[in-house]
PASEDO-414299 format. One record per residue (C-alpha): x, y, z. Coordinates in nm, 2 decimals, decimal comma, always signed. Example, Ala and Ser with C-alpha at 12.3 -4.5 7.8 and 13.67 -1.06 7.14 Angstrom:
<recs>
px:+1,23&py:-0,45&pz:+0,78
px:+1,37&py:-0,11&pz:+0,71
</recs>
This chain:
<recs>
px:+9,71&py:+19,03&pz:+14,44
px:+10,08&py:+19,06&pz:+14,51
px:+10,25&py:+19,34&pz:+14,69
px:+10,62&py:+19,44&pz:+14,71
px:+10,80&py:+19,61&pz:+15,00
px:+11,16&py:+19,71&pz:+15,04
px:+11,36&py:+19,68&pz:+15,36
px:+11,72&py:+19,74&pz:+15,46
px:+11,93&py:+19,45&pz:+15,58
px:+12,09&py:+19,66&pz:+15,86
px:+11,87&py:+19,97&pz:+15,92
px:+12,09&py:+20,09&pz:+16,21
px:+12,42&py:+20,06&pz:+16,02
px:+12,65&py:+20,36&pz:+15,96
px:+12,77&py:+20,23&pz:+15,63
px:+12,60&py:+20,11&pz:+15,31
px:+12,36&py:+19,83&pz:+15,37
px:+12,18&py:+19,61&pz:+15,11
px:+11,82&py:+19,67&pz:+15,01
px:+11,60&py:+19,36&pz:+14,99
px:+11,26&py:+19,33&pz:+14,82
px:+10,99&py:+19,12&pz:+14,98
px:+10,70&py:+19,01&pz:+14,76
px:+10,39&py:+18,88&pz:+14,93
px:+10,12&py:+18,68&pz:+14,76
px:+9,87&py:+18,41&pz:+14,84
px:+10,00&py:+18,37&pz:+15,20
px:+10,36&py:+18,35&pz:+15,09
px:+10,65&py:+18,60&pz:+15,13
px:+10,96&py:+18,58&pz:+14,93
px:+11,29&py:+18,77&pz:+15,00
px:+11,47&py:+18,89&pz:+14,69
px:+11,82&py:+19,05&pz:+14,68
px:+11,80&py:+19,37&pz:+14,47
px:+12,18&py:+19,42&pz:+14,43
px:+12,13&py:+19,78&pz:+14,56
px:+12,27&py:+19,95&pz:+14,87
px:+12,21&py:+20,27&pz:+15,06
px:+12,32&py:+20,45&pz:+15,37
px:+12,04&py:+20,40&pz:+15,62
px:+12,02&py:+20,77&pz:+15,71
px:+11,92&py:+20,83&pz:+15,35
px:+11,64&py:+20,58&pz:+15,36
px:+11,27&py:+20,69&pz:+15,40
px:+11,13&py:+20,39&pz:+15,59
px:+10,76&py:+20,50&pz:+15,55
px:+10,80&py:+20,55&pz:+15,17
px:+11,04&py:+20,26&pz:+15,13
px:+11,25&py:+20,47&pz:+14,90
px:+11,57&py:+20,67&pz:+14,91
px:+11,56&py:+21,03&pz:+15,01
px:+11,61&py:+21,26&pz:+14,71
px:+11,59&py:+21,60&pz:+14,86
px:+11,95&py:+21,73&pz:+14,87
px:+12,06&py:+21,39&pz:+14,73
px:+11,99&py:+21,39&pz:+14,36
px:+12,19&py:+21,07&pz:+14,29
px:+11,93&py:+20,88&pz:+14,49
px:+11,67&py:+20,94&pz:+14,22
px:+11,85&py:+20,68&pz:+14,01
px:+11,83&py:+20,44&pz:+14,31
px:+11,46&py:+20,49&pz:+14,33
px:+11,43&py:+20,42&pz:+13,96
px:+11,61&py:+20,09&pz:+14,01
px:+11,37&py:+20,01&pz:+14,30
px:+11,07&py:+20,08&pz:+14,07
px:+11,22&py:+19,85&pz:+13,80
px:+11,27&py:+19,57&pz:+14,06
px:+10,91&py:+19,61&pz:+14,18
px:+10,78&py:+19,59&pz:+13,82
px:+10,99&py:+19,29&pz:+13,74
px:+10,86&py:+19,10&pz:+14,05
px:+10,50&py:+19,20&pz:+13,98
px:+10,53&py:+19,10&pz:+13,61
px:+10,67&py:+18,76&pz:+13,71
px:+10,38&py:+18,71&pz:+13,95
px:+10,12&py:+18,82&pz:+13,69
px:+10,27&py:+18,60&pz:+13,42
px:+10,25&py:+18,29&pz:+13,64
px:+9,90&py:+18,37&pz:+13,77
px:+9,78&py:+18,41&pz:+13,41
px:+9,89&py:+18,05&pz:+13,36
px:+9,71&py:+17,94&pz:+13,67
px:+10,03&py:+17,89&pz:+13,87
px:+10,23&py:+18,06&pz:+14,14
px:+10,58&py:+18,16&pz:+14,08
px:+10,85&py:+17,97&pz:+14,26
px:+11,11&py:+18,14&pz:+14,48
px:+11,37&py:+18,08&pz:+14,22
px:+11,16&py:+18,23&pz:+13,94
px:+11,10&py:+18,54&pz:+14,15
px:+11,47&py:+18,58&pz:+14,23
px:+11,56&py:+18,53&pz:+13,87
px:+11,31&py:+18,80&pz:+13,77
px:+11,51&py:+19,06&pz:+13,95
px:+11,85&py:+19,06&pz:+13,80
px:+12,06&py:+19,31&pz:+13,99
px:+12,12&py:+19,60&pz:+13,76
px:+12,38&py:+19,88&pz:+13,83
px:+12,20&py:+20,21&pz:+13,89
px:+12,39&py:+20,37&pz:+13,60
px:+12,21&py:+20,13&pz:+13,36
px:+11,87&py:+20,20&pz:+13,51
px:+11,93&py:+20,57&pz:+13,45
px:+12,02&py:+20,50&pz:+13,09
px:+11,70&py:+20,30&pz:+13,05
px:+11,48&py:+20,56&pz:+13,22
px:+11,62&py:+20,84&pz:+13,01
px:+11,56&py:+20,64&pz:+12,69
px:+11,19&py:+20,62&pz:+12,77
px:+11,18&py:+20,25&pz:+12,81
</recs>
């Protein structure tokens, strides 16, 4: 089974820092750029999500992280169903960086 975790590129930075996804499966770990950034002080390390209390705009960022996680897991499951493991390139292609505004539109449309 695959698992996805999110980490900040520079967790001690004082400015926006990129969020990376790491997918682990069958002894492999692949780093994937999400196209998303956050101020480290707004990041909940234990939950691997953005703080939303007092920061309502971060809810959209969390939606984008959920979408990225689903895209990675769907890619993994599709390849495993065919008896294969996904390549690094296929996993990276599965997570196309999507602006947070578009994720919000998809989430409100019920997709």
